[in-house]
Biopython code that builds the backbone (N, CA, C, O; Angstrom):
import numpy as np
from Bio.PDB.StructureBuilder import StructureBuilder

atoms = [
    (1, "MET", "N", (110.468, 103.257, 122.843)),
    (1, "MET", "CA", (109.670, 104.048, 121.908)),
    (1, "MET", "C", (110.368, 105.366, 121.508)),
    (1, "MET", "O", (111.029, 106.007, 122.325)),
    (2, "LEU", "N", (110.212, 105.724, 120.305)),
    (2, "LEU", "CA", (110.834, 106.981, 119.800)),
    (2, "LEU", "C", (109.857, 108.146, 120.084)),
    (2, "LEU", "O", (108.642, 107.950, 120.035)),
    (3, "THR", "N", (110.359, 109.311, 120.368)),
    (3, "THR", "CA", (109.562, 110.477, 120.494)),
    (3, "THR", "C", (109.134, 110.911, 119.097)),
    (3, "THR", "O", (109.688, 110.443, 118.103)),
    (4, "ALA", "N", (108.187, 111.771, 119.022)),
    (4, "ALA", "CA", (107.663, 112.275, 117.757)),
    (4, "ALA", "C", (108.773, 112.969, 116.955)),
    (4, "ALA", "O", (108.931, 112.780, 115.749)),
    (5, "SER", "N", (109.520, 113.771, 117.689)),
    (5, "SER", "CA", (110.596, 114.521, 117.009)),
    (5, "SER", "C", (111.700, 113.507, 116.439)),
    (5, "SER", "O", (112.275, 113.720, 115.371)),
    (6, "GLU", "N", (111.929, 112.464, 117.188)),
    (6, "GLU", "CA", (112.838, 111.537, 116.689)),
    (6, "GLU", "C", (112.405, 110.803, 115.440)),
    (6, "GLU", "O", (113.175, 110.622, 114.497)),
    (7, "VAL", "N", (111.136, 110.379, 115.459)),
    (7, "VAL", "CA", (110.513, 109.775, 114.338)),
    (7, "VAL", "C", (110.599, 110.748, 113.130)),
    (7, "VAL", "O", (110.975, 110.342, 112.031)),
    (8, "ALA", "N", (110.253, 112.004, 113.346)),
    (8, "ALA", "CA", (110.252, 112.984, 112.182)),
    (8, "ALA", "C", (111.713, 113.075, 111.679)),
    (8, "ALA", "O", (111.958, 113.067, 110.472)),
    (9, "GLU", "N", (112.645, 113.158, 112.589)),
    (9, "GLU", "CA", (114.028, 113.259, 112.049)),
    (9, "GLU", "C", (114.474, 112.025, 111.310)),
    (9, "GLU", "O", (115.175, 112.145, 110.305)),
    (10, "LEU", "N", (114.108, 110.862, 111.753)),
    (10, "LEU", "CA", (114.499, 109.667, 110.892)),
    (10, "LEU", "C", (113.796, 109.588, 109.625)),
    (10, "LEU", "O", (114.361, 109.099, 108.646)),
    (11, "LEU", "N", (112.516, 110.065, 109.561)),
    (11, "LEU", "CA", (111.796, 110.082, 108.264)),
    (11, "LEU", "C", (112.479, 111.027, 107.336)),
    (11, "LEU", "O", (112.639, 110.736, 106.151)),
    (12, "HIS", "N", (112.904, 112.206, 107.874)),
    (12, "HIS", "CA", (113.452, 113.226, 107.092)),
    (12, "HIS", "C", (114.817, 112.690, 106.545)),
    (12, "HIS", "O", (115.127, 112.900, 105.372)),
    (13, "LEU", "N", (115.594, 112.028, 107.358)),
    (13, "LEU", "CA", (116.827, 111.442, 106.842)),
    (13, "LEU", "C", (116.607, 110.409, 105.770)),
    (13, "LEU", "O", (117.328, 110.380, 104.773)),
    (14, "HIS", "N", (115.582, 109.530, 105.972)),
    (14, "HIS", "CA", (115.279, 108.563, 104.956)),
    (14, "HIS", "C", (114.907, 109.142, 103.676)),
    (14, "HIS", "O", (115.349, 108.693, 102.618)),
    (15, "VAL", "N", (114.085, 110.152, 103.745)),
    (15, "VAL", "CA", (113.588, 110.826, 102.485)),
    (15, "VAL", "C", (114.693, 111.432, 101.759)),
    (15, "VAL", "O", (114.748, 111.348, 100.532)),
    (16, "ASN", "N", (115.628, 112.072, 102.485)),
    (16, "ASN", "CA", (116.770, 112.693, 101.856)),
    (16, "ASN", "C", (117.665, 111.731, 101.213)),
    (16, "ASN", "O", (118.206, 111.988, 100.137)),
    (17, "THR", "N", (117.853, 110.523, 101.901)),
    (17, "THR", "CA", (118.686, 109.447, 101.305)),
    (17, "THR", "C", (118.032, 108.921, 100.039)),
    (17, "THR", "O", (118.742, 108.729, 99.052)),
    (18, "VAL", "N", (116.728, 108.676, 99.999)),
    (18, "VAL", "CA", (116.100, 108.237, 98.843)),
    (18, "VAL", "C", (116.194, 109.236, 97.677)),
    (18, "VAL", "O", (116.446, 108.864, 96.531)),
    (19, "LYS", "N", (115.982, 110.514, 98.015)),
    (19, "LYS", "CA", (116.124, 111.532, 97.042)),
    (19, "LYS", "C", (117.516, 111.617, 96.341)),
    (19, "LYS", "O", (117.643, 111.838, 95.137)),
    (20, "ARG", "N", (118.586, 111.411, 97.246)),
    (20, "ARG", "CA", (120.014, 111.475, 96.766)),
    (20, "ARG", "C", (120.170, 110.228, 95.775)),
    (20, "ARG", "O", (120.706, 110.383, 94.677)),
    (21, "LEU", "N", (119.713, 109.063, 96.172)),
    (21, "LEU", "CA", (119.871, 107.907, 95.364)),
    (21, "LEU", "C", (119.086, 108.088, 94.042)),
    (21, "LEU", "O", (119.541, 107.647, 92.987)),
    (22, "GLY", "N", (117.909, 108.737, 94.109)),
    (22, "GLY", "CA", (117.114, 108.979, 92.837)),
    (22, "GLY", "C", (117.862, 109.887, 91.978)),
    (22, "GLY", "O", (117.884, 109.683, 90.765)),
    (23, "ASP", "N", (118.472, 110.863, 92.497)),
    (23, "ASP", "CA", (119.249, 111.910, 91.724)),
    (23, "ASP", "C", (120.368, 111.216, 90.993)),
    (23, "ASP", "O", (120.717, 111.620, 89.884)),
    (24, "ARG", "N", (120.981, 110.112, 91.618)),
    (24, "ARG", "CA", (122.084, 109.472, 91.008)),
    (24, "ARG", "C", (121.633, 108.318, 90.166)),
    (24, "ARG", "O", (122.469, 107.562, 89.671)),
    (25, "GLY", "N", (120.295, 108.142, 89.975)),
    (25, "GLY", "CA", (119.820, 107.047, 89.146)),
    (25, "GLY", "C", (119.988, 105.737, 89.797)),
    (25, "GLY", "O", (120.160, 104.776, 89.048)),
    (26, "GLU", "N", (119.967, 105.547, 91.023)),
    (26, "GLU", "CA", (120.173, 104.271, 91.761)),
    (26, "GLU", "C", (118.881, 103.752, 92.359)),
    (26, "GLU", "O", (118.924, 102.982, 93.319)),
    (27, "LEU", "N", (117.692, 104.160, 91.806)),
    (27, "LEU", "CA", (116.414, 103.737, 92.483)),
    (27, "LEU", "C", (115.860, 102.480, 91.828)),
    (27, "LEU", "O", (114.670, 102.189, 91.943)),
    (28, "ALA", "N", (116.737, 101.721, 91.130)),
    (28, "ALA", "CA", (116.242, 100.460, 90.539)),
    (28, "ALA", "C", (115.727, 99.485, 91.618)),
    (28, "ALA", "O", (114.933, 98.595, 91.315)),
    (29, "PHE", "N", (116.155, 99.642, 92.810)),
    (29, "PHE", "CA", (115.867, 98.674, 93.896)),
    (29, "PHE", "C", (114.478, 98.862, 94.399)),
    (29, "PHE", "O", (113.884, 97.932, 94.943)),
    (30, "TYR", "N", (113.909, 100.110, 94.224)),
    (30, "TYR", "CA", (112.656, 100.356, 94.832)),
    (30, "TYR", "C", (111.495, 100.126, 93.855)),
    (30, "TYR", "O", (110.334, 100.296, 94.226)),
]
sb = StructureBuilder()
sb.init_structure("model")
sb.init_model(0)
sb.init_chain("A")
sb.init_seg("    ")
for serial, (resi, resn, name, xyz) in enumerate(atoms, 1):
    if name == "N":
        sb.init_residue(resn, " ", resi, " ")
    sb.init_atom(name, np.array(xyz, "f"), 0.0, 1.0, " ", f" {name:<3s}", serial, name[0])
structure = sb.get_structure()
């Protein structure tokens, strides 16, 4: 199991990745 802080960190990284892809116009997959 992940701790709450680990989950929050993973979510934060995922959100940042999606934002970067969106900025580059590569969100056609979502």
